[in-house]
C-alpha positions as CSV (number, residue, x, y, z in Angstrom):
1,M,-2.1,-20.2,6.2
2,Q,-0.8,-17.1,4.9
3,R,0.5,-14.3,6.5
4,D,-1.5,-10.6,6.0
5,H,1.6,-8.6,5.4
6,S,-0.8,-5.4,4.2
7,K,0.0,-3.3,7.2
8,L,3.5,-3.7,6.7
9,K,3.4,-2.9,2.9
10,A,0.7,0.5,3.9
11,V,3.6,1.4,6.6
12,L,6.4,1.2,4.1
13,I,4.4,3.4,1.3
14,G,4.0,5.6,3.7
15,L,7.5,6.2,4.9
16,G,8.6,6.3,1.3
17,A,6.3,9.0,0.6
18,L,7.5,11.2,3.3
19,L,11.3,10.1,2.6
20,Y,10.8,11.3,-0.5
21,T,9.0,14.7,0.3
22,A,11.8,15.5,2.9
23,S,14.3,14.6,0.6
24,P,16.5,17.6,-0.5
25,I,16.8,15.1,-4.2
26,D,13.8,15.5,-6.0
27,L,12.3,14.8,-9.7
28,I,11.6,18.3,-9.9
29,P,14.0,20.6,-8.1
30,E,12.1,23.3,-5.9
31,I,14.9,25.6,-6.4
32,I,14.8,25.0,-10.2
33,A,11.1,25.3,-11.1
34,G,10.1,27.2,-7.8
35,P,6.5,26.4,-6.7
36,L,6.2,23.9,-9.3
37,G,8.8,21.8,-8.1
38,F,6.3,20.9,-5.0
39,G,4.0,19.2,-7.5
40,D,6.2,15.9,-8.0
41,D,6.1,15.6,-3.7
42,A,2.5,16.1,-3.8
43,A,1.7,14.0,-6.6
44,V,4.1,11.2,-4.3
45,L,1.8,12.1,-1.5
46,I,-1.6,11.5,-3.4
47,G,-0.2,8.5,-4.9
48,A,1.0,6.6,-1.6
49,G,-2.4,7.8,0.0
50,V,-4.0,6.4,-3.0
51,A,-2.2,3.2,-2.3
52,I,-2.5,2.9,1.2
53,Y,-6.0,3.1,1.2
54,R,-6.5,0.6,-1.5
55,I,-4.2,-2.1,0.4
56,L,-6.2,-1.0,4.0
57,K,-9.6,-1.5,2.4
58,A,-8.6,-4.6,0.5
59,R,-7.5,-6.1,3.7
60,A,-10.8,-5.3,5.4
61,D,-12.9,-6.6,2.6
62,R,-10.9,-9.6,3.0
63,R,-11.6,-9.7,6.8
64,R,-15.3,-9.2,6.5
65,H,-15.8,-11.8,3.9
66,P,-13.2,-14.6,4.2
67,T,-12.8,-17.0,1.9
68,V,-13.1,-20.9,2.6
69,T,-10.8,-22.9,0.6
70,V,-11.1,-26.5,0.5
71,N,-8.0,-28.7,0.3
72,E,-9.4,-31.2,-3.0
73,G,-6.9,-33.8,-2.4
74,D,-7.5,-34.3,1.5
75,P,-10.5,-36.7,2.2
76,A,-11.0,-35.4,6.0
77,A,-11.0,-31.8,4.9
78,N,-14.3,-32.4,2.3
79,R,-16.2,-34.5,5.0
80,R,-18.7,-32.5,7.1
């Protein structure tokens, strides 16, 4: 059985986005570009939100509709 790491991925993406937003090191610094400097922060937060939404939606779909796999090499797995 495979482990589901989707919650961990979502948390790490969220933390990374928050750290980037709070960091004084930016792609477009607010000091130089003024209000436009917040654009890269907003883009990172929006992108992280979309990524987290997709990860958690896929996780919910997998839980709602689990796939059944049959091991073709194991005759006992095919008997019912």
